[in-house]
Kinemage of the C-alpha trace (Angstrom):
@kinemage 1
@onewidth
@group {chain A} dominant
@subgroup {mainchain}
@vectorlist {calphas} color= white
{ca met a 1} P 13.266 19.820 8.552
{ca glu a 2} L 12.734 19.034 4.887
{ca lys a 3} L 9.312 17.822 3.752
{ca lys a 4} L 9.146 14.127 2.937
{ca leu a 5} L 8.203 13.131 -0.594
{ca lys a 6} L 4.725 11.547 -0.602
{ca val a 7} L 4.662 8.468 -2.844
{ca leu a 8} L 1.603 6.333 -3.539
{ca phe a 9} L 2.099 2.844 -4.988
{ca leu a 10} L -0.934 1.838 -7.032
{ca cys a 11} L -1.968 -1.581 -8.317
{ca thr a 12} L -5.177 -3.358 -9.156
{ca gly a 13} L -6.227 -4.739 -5.768
{ca asn a 14} L -3.710 -3.354 -3.245
{ca ser a 15} L -3.083 -6.887 -2.034
{ca cys a 16} L 0.485 -7.745 -2.992
{ca arg a 17} L 2.887 -5.644 -5.121
{ca ser a 18} L 1.842 -2.205 -3.921
{ca gln a 19} L 1.792 -3.484 -0.335
{ca met a 20} L 5.345 -4.824 -0.684
{ca ala a 21} L 6.459 -1.523 -2.237
{ca glu a 22} L 4.926 0.460 0.620
{ca gly a 23} L 6.554 -1.862 3.154
{ca trp a 24} L 10.005 -1.667 1.563
{ca thr a 25} L 9.798 2.105 1.204
{ca arg a 26} L 8.826 2.624 4.828
{ca his a 27} L 11.599 0.211 5.894
{ca leu a 28} L 14.410 1.489 3.651
{ca lys a 29} L 13.497 5.103 2.859
{ca gly a 30} L 11.210 6.187 5.694
{ca asp a 31} L 13.481 9.106 6.494
{ca leu a 32} L 12.983 10.559 2.978
{ca ile a 33} L 9.651 9.258 1.737
{ca glu a 34} L 6.160 8.990 3.180
{ca ala a 35} L 4.851 5.848 1.475
{ca tyr a 36} L 1.276 4.814 0.811
{ca ser a 37} L -0.370 2.100 -1.246
{ca ala a 38} L -3.795 1.686 -2.789
{ca gly a 39} L -5.694 -0.169 -5.467
{ca ile a 40} L -8.171 0.564 -8.210
{ca glu a 41} L -10.150 -2.099 -6.284
{ca thr a 42} L -9.562 -3.699 -2.865
{ca his a 43} L -8.791 -7.409 -2.730
{ca gly a 44} L -7.540 -7.770 0.855
{ca leu a 45} L -3.973 -8.370 1.983
{ca asn a 46} L -2.250 -11.329 0.299
{ca gln a 47} L -0.897 -13.607 3.029
{ca asn a 48} L 1.924 -14.925 0.836
{ca ala a 49} L 3.135 -11.339 0.390
{ca val a 50} L 3.057 -10.936 4.175
{ca lys a 51} L 5.019 -14.176 4.582
{ca val a 52} L 7.833 -13.346 2.147
{ca met a 53} L 8.161 -9.795 3.451
{ca thr a 54} L 8.439 -11.162 7.003
{ca glu a 55} L 11.215 -13.467 5.770
{ca ala a 56} L 13.053 -10.331 4.608
{ca gly a 57} L 12.549 -8.577 7.953
{ca val a 58} L 9.689 -6.271 6.940
{ca asp a 59} L 6.341 -6.613 8.724
{ca ile a 60} L 3.344 -5.663 6.579
{ca ser a 61} L 0.894 -7.840 8.513
{ca gln a 62} L -0.998 -4.807 9.827
{ca his a 63} L -1.433 -3.214 6.383
{ca lys a 64} L -4.959 -2.938 5.026
{ca ser a 65} L -6.114 -3.060 1.410
{ca lys a 66} L -7.086 0.527 0.538
{ca his a 67} L -9.021 2.023 -2.375
{ca ile a 68} L -7.539 4.898 -4.339
{ca asp a 69} L -10.483 7.109 -3.327
{ca glu a 70} L -9.146 7.131 0.245
{ca phe a 71} L -6.303 9.355 -0.989
{ca lys a 72} L -8.262 12.009 -2.863
{ca asp a 73} L -7.515 14.564 -0.140
{ca val a 74} L -3.837 13.614 0.336
{ca asp a 75} L -1.327 15.832 -1.450
{ca ile a 76} L 0.591 13.042 -3.242
{ca asp a 77} L 3.821 14.019 -5.034
{ca val a 78} L 4.337 10.848 -7.088
{ca val a 79} L 2.076 7.930 -8.001
{ca val a 80} L 3.934 4.779 -9.014
{ca thr a 81} L 1.773 2.259 -10.863
{ca val a 82} L 3.214 -1.212 -10.298
{ca cys a 83} L 0.995 -3.223 -12.663
{ca gly a 84} L -0.284 -2.753 -16.198
{ca his a 85} L -3.957 -2.625 -15.225
{ca ala a 86} L -3.342 0.200 -12.753
{ca gln a 87} L -1.301 2.047 -15.371
{ca glu a 88} L -4.103 1.742 -17.926
{ca thr a 89} L -6.887 2.709 -15.521
{ca cys a 90} L -4.996 5.134 -13.299
{ca pro a 91} L -7.429 7.812 -12.183
{ca phe a 92} L -6.817 11.501 -12.727
{ca phe a 93} L -4.490 13.209 -10.280
{ca pro a 94} L -3.826 16.926 -9.876
{ca thr a 95} L -1.306 18.373 -12.322
{ca asn a 96} L 1.322 18.782 -9.605
{ca cys a 97} L 1.339 14.990 -9.092
{ca lys a 98} L 3.759 12.990 -11.211
{ca val a 99} L 2.614 9.534 -12.381
{ca ile a 100} L 5.223 6.953 -13.397
{ca his a 101} L 4.976 3.259 -14.224
{ca val a 102} L 7.329 0.603 -12.898
{ca gly a 103} L 5.792 -2.764 -13.712
{ca phe a 104} L 6.419 -5.928 -11.746
{ca gly a 105} L 5.209 -9.477 -12.377
{ca asp a 106} L 2.001 -10.640 -10.687
{ca pro a 107} L 3.022 -13.158 -7.976
{ca pro a 108} L -0.458 -14.704 -7.453
{ca lys a 109} L -0.831 -15.239 -11.199
{ca met a 110} L 2.717 -16.609 -11.524
{ca ala a 111} L 2.184 -18.954 -8.555
{ca lys a 112} L -1.150 -20.172 -9.941
{ca glu a 113} L 0.415 -20.971 -13.304
{ca leu a 114} L 3.256 -22.788 -11.543
{ca ala a 115} L 0.772 -24.786 -9.426
{ca glu a 116} L -1.084 -25.830 -12.575
{ca gln a 117} L 2.231 -27.185 -13.879
{ca gly a 118} L 2.770 -29.167 -10.676
{ca gly a 119} L 4.912 -26.674 -8.754
{ca asp a 120} L 4.885 -27.202 -4.997
{ca ala a 121} L 4.059 -24.583 -2.370
{ca glu a 122} L 7.708 -23.582 -1.909
{ca ala a 123} L 8.197 -23.055 -5.641
{ca gln a 124} L 5.039 -20.951 -5.666
{ca leu a 125} L 6.390 -18.811 -2.802
{ca asp a 126} L 9.528 -18.263 -4.875
{ca cys a 127} L 7.346 -16.252 -7.301
{ca tyr a 128} L 6.565 -13.876 -4.441
{ca arg a 129} L 10.204 -13.770 -3.323
{ca lys a 130} L 11.391 -12.891 -6.837
{ca val a 131} L 9.000 -9.939 -7.115
{ca arg a 132} L 9.704 -8.891 -3.495
{ca asp a 133} L 13.401 -8.639 -4.344
{ca glu a 134} L 12.741 -6.758 -7.602
{ca ile a 135} L 10.616 -4.244 -5.702
{ca lys a 136} L 13.324 -3.865 -3.052
{ca asn a 137} L 15.892 -3.161 -5.771
{ca phe a 138} L 13.650 -0.448 -7.225
{ca val a 139} L 12.970 1.118 -3.825
{ca thr a 140} L 16.709 1.389 -3.113
{ca thr a 141} L 16.978 3.717 -6.139
{ca met a 142} L 14.397 6.165 -4.808
{ca pro a 143} L 13.869 9.068 -4.648
{ca glu a 144} L 16.335 9.751 -7.497
{ca ser a 145} L 14.637 7.256 -9.846
{ca leu a 146} L 11.334 9.116 -9.518
{ca asn a 147} L 12.637 12.120 -11.476
């Protein structure tokens, strides 16, 4: 049996984008990839991310917001930063670990800006759905796109 590729999705607070990426990867590529997610900080699990992932048939409701330090003893093959802040502040990883950046919009920030412009709750959820679908599209290209 071939060893699964260990991929860690990293964002600022491990509340939304990295959680969705972990969920999609486990759902779509679990036979090839062992997926994890973490943050530079921990902000708790974003309930709107849980909601839109559930709509797509992926349950992340039991995920927990994890700090990057929890993975210091895990032999990660690839770290994928999914936001600019994580890319800029990504901690040091061993030389055998590849670090790549695939940025996605920030759904909570997008939804907040939309709310300030009068957007209703459904329109705000659409921000999460858009990013959810972009992440899914990226995940479908793995592991080849990680090279």
